[in-house]
Residue, then its C-alpha position, 0 to 999 in steps of 0.5 A: m158754783r150753783d148746784e142745779p135744783t133738786p126737785l122735792s116735788r113737782h112745785l118745789r126745788v131745793r138748793e144751796e147757794r152761797g150758805h142760803t137755802v134757795l126754795e124755788l116754787r114752780g108752776e101753779i100754787d094753789i090749794a092742791s099743790a099747796a098740800e104737797i109743798s106744805p110739809l116739805l117747806d115746814r121741814l126745811t124751814g124748821r132749822e135754826r139761824a136758817r138763811v133762806v131764800l124763797d124764789l117764786r119766779p117759776v110761778e105761773f098762778f098763786d092763790c091764797s093757798g100760795l099766800r099762806l104757805v109764803g107766810r107760813a115759812r116766814h113766821r117759821v124761819l123768823e121764830r127761829g132766828g133765821r132771814l127770809h128773802l123773797v124773790c118774785a118779779h111776776p106782775l099778778t103775783l106781785r099784785v096778789l102779795g101787794v094787795t094782801g100787805l105781804t110786801r111791806v113785811l117781805p119786800p120782794h126782790p126781783t132777782l135771786e142775786s139781790a136777794l142773796r145780797a141782801s141777805e148777806e148784808t143783814p146783820 
C-alpha cells in the first residue's frame, strides 16, 4: 500500500514505499527552492544504509541548483552505505542530467516502479 506523500515544503514531498524513502521534488528547482530543500534533503539522506529514490517527475524547471541537490544527495547516501536511485522522464531535465554526465553515475529510471525494483535487486 502506498502512502500519500507528505509535503515537507512546497518543493519536496516524502513518503515511505516498500522500504524506501521516496523524495519527490516538485515545481521549479532553482536557487531559491534549492535553499529551501537543501536542509530537508540533508536530514533525509543522512541516515545509515538508507534506501532512497529521488523522483524528479513532477519537476517543471531544473537548473544547476537542482544538479547540486542531486549530486549532494547521491554523495551523502553512498558515503553512509545506502542506495540512491533516480526517477526522471522529462526530456529537458534528462538533457541537463546527461550533458553534465550525472546520468553515467546515476542512471535515471523512467518510472518509480523500475527504480524500486532496481534498488531491491541491488545487493
